[in-house]
C-alpha positions as CSV (number, residue, x, y, z in Angstrom):
1,X,123.8,76.8,88.5
2,X,125.6,79.8,89.9
3,X,128.4,80.9,87.5
4,X,131.4,82.4,89.1
5,X,133.8,84.1,86.8
6,X,137.3,84.3,88.4
7,X,140.4,86.1,87.2
8,X,142.5,83.4,85.6
9,X,146.1,83.5,84.5
10,X,146.8,82.6,80.9
11,X,147.2,78.8,80.7
12,X,150.2,77.8,78.7
13,X,149.9,74.9,76.2
14,X,150.3,71.4,77.6
15,X,152.7,70.1,74.9
16,X,154.6,72.9,73.2
17,X,157.5,74.8,74.6
18,X,156.3,78.0,76.3
19,X,159.2,80.3,75.6
20,X,162.0,80.7,73.2
21,X,165.2,78.6,73.7
22,X,163.7,77.0,76.9
23,X,164.0,80.2,78.9
24,X,161.0,80.6,81.3
25,X,159.9,84.1,82.3
26,X,159.4,84.7,86.0
27,X,155.8,84.0,87.1
28,X,153.9,85.1,90.2
29,X,154.0,82.8,93.3
30,X,150.8,80.9,94.1
31,X,148.5,82.6,96.6
32,X,148.8,81.4,100.2
33,X,145.1,81.6,100.7
34,X,141.9,81.8,98.6
35,X,138.7,83.6,99.8
36,X,136.1,81.2,100.9
37,X,138.5,78.3,101.4
38,X,140.3,76.8,104.3
39,X,144.0,76.4,103.5
40,X,146.3,73.6,104.5
41,X,150.0,72.8,103.8
42,X,149.9,69.2,102.5
43,X,153.6,68.9,101.8
44,X,156.9,70.7,102.5
45,X,159.8,69.8,100.3
46,X,163.1,71.6,99.5
47,X,162.0,74.7,101.4
48,X,158.7,74.8,99.4
49,X,155.3,74.7,101.1
50,X,152.6,73.2,98.9
51,X,149.1,74.1,99.8
52,X,145.6,72.9,99.0
53,X,142.5,75.1,99.5
54,X,139.3,73.4,100.6
55,X,135.8,74.6,99.7
56,X,133.1,73.1,101.9
57,X,129.3,73.1,101.6
58,X,127.7,75.9,103.7
59,X,126.3,73.4,106.3
60,X,129.3,71.2,106.4
61,X,130.5,69.5,109.6
62,X,133.7,67.5,110.2
63,X,131.4,64.6,111.4
64,X,130.0,64.2,107.9
65,X,131.5,61.9,105.3
66,X,130.9,63.8,102.1
67,X,132.4,63.0,98.7
68,X,135.4,65.1,97.6
69,X,137.2,66.2,94.5
70,X,140.8,67.5,94.1
71,X,141.5,69.8,91.2
72,X,145.0,70.3,89.6
73,X,145.6,73.3,87.4
74,X,147.0,73.2,83.8
75,X,150.1,74.9,82.4
76,X,152.3,72.4,80.6
77,X,154.0,71.2,83.8
78,X,155.6,74.6,83.6
79,X,153.3,77.3,85.0
80,X,149.7,77.8,85.9
81,X,147.5,79.1,88.8
82,X,146.0,77.1,91.6
83,X,142.9,79.4,91.2
84,X,142.0,77.9,87.8
85,X,139.4,75.6,89.1
86,X,138.0,77.8,91.9
87,X,134.7,78.4,89.9
88,X,134.1,74.6,89.5
89,X,135.0,74.1,93.2
90,X,132.5,76.7,94.3
91,X,129.8,75.1,92.2
92,X,130.4,71.7,93.7
93,X,130.6,73.0,97.2
94,X,127.2,74.6,96.7
95,X,126.0,71.2,95.4
96,X,127.2,69.3,98.5
97,X,130.7,68.1,97.8
98,X,134.0,69.1,99.4
99,X,136.0,70.6,96.5
100,X,139.7,71.2,96.7
101,X,142.3,73.0,94.5
102,X,145.9,71.9,95.0
103,X,149.2,73.5,94.2
104,X,152.1,71.4,92.9
105,X,155.6,71.9,91.6
106,X,156.1,73.3,88.1
107,X,159.2,74.1,86.1
108,X,159.0,77.9,86.0
109,X,158.6,78.2,89.8
110,X,160.6,75.2,91.0
111,X,162.8,74.0,88.1
112,X,161.2,70.6,88.4
113,X,160.1,68.0,85.9
114,X,156.7,66.5,85.2
115,X,157.6,63.5,87.4
116,X,157.7,65.8,90.5
117,X,154.3,67.1,89.5
118,X,153.0,63.5,89.3
119,X,154.5,62.8,92.8
120,X,152.8,65.9,94.2
121,X,149.4,64.9,92.9
122,X,149.8,61.6,94.7
123,X,150.9,63.4,97.8
124,X,147.8,65.7,97.7
125,X,145.3,62.9,97.3
126,X,147.0,60.8,100.0
127,X,147.0,63.8,102.4
128,X,143.3,64.4,101.8
129,X,142.5,60.7,102.4
130,X,144.6,60.6,105.5
131,X,142.9,63.7,106.9
132,X,139.4,62.7,105.8
133,X,138.0,62.6,109.4
134,X,138.9,66.2,110.2
135,X,137.8,67.4,106.7
136,X,134.4,65.6,106.8
137,X,135.3,63.5,103.7
138,X,134.4,60.0,102.8
139,X,137.9,58.4,102.1
140,X,136.3,56.0,99.7
141,X,134.8,58.8,97.5
142,X,137.7,61.1,96.5
143,X,137.7,62.1,92.9
144,X,140.6,63.8,91.1
145,X,140.3,66.3,88.3
146,X,142.5,68.7,86.3
147,X,143.0,70.4,83.0
148,X,145.7,69.5,80.4
149,X,148.9,68.8,82.3
150,X,146.8,68.9,85.5
151,X,144.5,66.3,84.0
152,X,147.6,64.3,83.2
153,X,148.8,64.2,86.9
154,X,145.3,63.5,88.2
155,X,145.1,60.6,85.8
156,X,148.6,59.5,86.6
157,X,147.6,59.2,90.3
158,X,145.0,56.7,89.2
159,X,147.1,54.7,86.7
160,X,150.5,54.5,88.3
161,X,151.3,52.8,91.6
162,X,154.6,54.5,91.9
163,X,156.2,58.0,91.8
164,X,155.5,58.4,95.5
165,X,157.3,60.6,97.9
166,X,159.4,58.2,100.0
167,X,158.6,60.0,103.2
168,X,154.9,59.2,103.0
169,X,152.9,56.4,104.4
170,X,152.1,54.2,101.4
171,X,149.6,52.2,103.3
172,X,147.3,55.2,102.6
173,X,146.2,55.0,99.0
174,X,147.0,57.9,96.7
175,X,144.6,56.5,94.0
176,X,141.5,58.6,93.3
177,X,138.1,56.8,93.2
178,X,136.8,58.7,90.1
179,X,138.2,61.1,87.5
180,X,136.8,64.2,85.8
181,X,139.4,65.3,83.2
182,X,139.4,68.5,81.1
183,X,141.4,68.1,77.8
184,X,144.0,65.9,79.6
185,X,147.3,64.9,78.2
186,X,146.8,61.1,78.2
187,X,149.7,60.1,76.1
188,X,153.0,61.9,76.8
189,X,155.2,59.6,74.6
190,X,155.5,62.3,72.0
191,X,154.7,65.4,74.0
192,X,157.4,68.1,73.3
193,X,157.4,69.7,76.7
194,X,157.5,66.4,78.5
195,X,160.4,65.3,76.3
196,X,162.3,68.5,76.9
197,X,162.0,68.2,80.6
198,X,162.6,64.5,80.8
199,X,164.5,63.3,77.7
200,X,163.7,59.7,76.8
201,X,161.0,59.3,79.5
202,X,157.9,60.3,77.7
203,X,156.4,56.7,77.6
204,X,157.4,56.1,81.2
205,X,155.1,58.9,82.3
206,X,152.3,58.2,79.8
207,X,149.0,56.9,81.3
208,X,147.9,55.5,77.9
209,X,150.9,53.1,77.9
210,X,150.3,51.9,81.5
211,X,146.5,51.7,81.5
212,X,145.1,48.6,83.2
213,X,141.8,47.3,84.6
214,X,142.1,49.3,87.8
215,X,141.1,52.7,86.2
216,X,138.3,54.3,88.2
217,X,135.1,55.6,86.5
218,X,136.3,58.4,84.2
219,X,134.8,61.2,82.1
220,X,136.9,63.3,79.7
221,X,135.6,66.7,78.5
222,X,137.4,67.6,75.3
223,X,137.2,70.0,72.4
224,X,137.1,68.4,69.0
225,X,139.4,71.2,67.6
226,X,142.1,70.9,70.3
227,X,145.4,71.3,68.5
228,X,147.5,70.8,71.7
229,X,146.0,67.5,72.9
230,X,144.4,65.9,69.9
231,X,140.8,64.7,70.4
232,X,141.7,61.4,68.8
233,X,144.2,60.7,71.7
234,X,141.4,60.7,74.3
235,X,139.1,58.6,72.1
236,X,141.9,56.1,71.8
237,X,142.5,56.2,75.6
238,X,138.8,55.5,76.4
239,X,138.5,52.8,73.8
240,X,141.4,51.0,75.5
241,X,139.8,51.5,78.9
242,X,136.6,50.0,77.7
243,X,138.4,47.0,76.3
244,X,139.7,46.5,79.8
245,X,136.1,46.6,81.1
246,X,136.4,50.1,82.7
247,X,133.9,53.0,82.5
248,X,135.4,55.8,80.4
249,X,133.3,58.5,78.7
250,X,134.5,61.1,76.2
251,X,132.2,64.1,75.8
252,X,133.3,66.1,72.8
253,X,132.6,69.8,72.2
254,X,132.4,70.6,68.6
255,X,134.8,73.3,67.4
256,X,136.2,73.9,70.9
257,X,140.0,74.4,71.3
258,X,142.5,73.7,74.1
259,X,141.5,75.3,77.4
260,X,137.9,75.9,76.1
261,X,136.4,75.1,79.6
262,X,137.9,78.1,81.3
263,X,135.1,80.7,82.2
264,X,136.3,83.6,80.0
265,X,136.2,81.6,76.8
266,X,133.1,81.9,74.5
267,X,131.4,84.1,77.2
268,X,131.3,81.2,79.5
269,X,129.4,78.9,77.2
270,X,131.8,76.0,77.4
271,X,132.3,76.5,81.2
272,X,128.6,76.2,81.8
273,X,128.3,73.1,79.6
274,X,131.3,71.3,81.1
275,X,130.1,72.1,84.7
276,X,126.8,70.6,83.9
277,X,128.4,67.5,82.4
278,X,130.8,67.2,85.4
279,X,127.7,67.5,87.6
280,X,125.9,64.8,85.6
281,X,128.8,62.3,85.8
282,X,129.3,62.9,89.6
283,X,125.6,62.3,90.2
284,X,125.7,59.1,88.1
285,X,128.3,57.6,90.5
286,X,126.5,58.7,93.6
287,X,128.7,61.7,94.5
288,X,125.8,64.2,94.1
289,X,122.2,63.4,94.9
290,X,120.9,64.4,91.5
291,X,122.2,66.1,88.4
292,X,122.0,69.9,88.1
293,X,120.1,70.7,84.9
294,X,120.0,74.5,85.2
């Protein structure tokens, strides 16, 4: 497994307020291109162009129908960098998948709420599916992934059948076919940042409270010492999913804290372990030919 260590912005906590008195410091704009990826504008809204960056296998052709995965960065629905999951995307492209990192609206850049972020995640997945022929993607094998709040919006795209952009063609599904989630916020009913941005709507946007028997195969990679998104919350989520007859796995990392999976942490130990677990899961559902054990 090739380890690619990218320069990553500091990821804000998913639940706690990120600055004093609700004031958000200015943050850098997202890049308009990323080396090694093909870039597309998947949505323009309120003068904002939202881009996704596509990493394809070296021998990829548009005539192919490869499985794909769309990654959403973390940052408490407030900030974050679209480059967060570039290393994971590069790994999966080398392994034969089309891997995509997607931008979406966040409070510090766009003064939006988590619900706009949820809408953008659905827009990104719908755009990828509708452009599957030109991207060389199998529209029936599109996974979604993300970390923390990015995991929340990836999961929300699977759980909710609403929060769509009214301009889009809803005949094209925005639901992912599989989920790979890194310390995701699965229950926003008591999340302080969610409550601050959307008073009284925490349960409305909570995947746990709306989970049903349509959840696609899911793996959650989570640190047991996560003080931001408690480990028990994802255990509870998967227990409920299993009661509904769905496949949901929690892989715990002893002593790991929130954001543990990012390459700089623990000299890359958690990154390497979570990439191998992601690889194993994707192989188990037929998205990769075999699991990488390096």
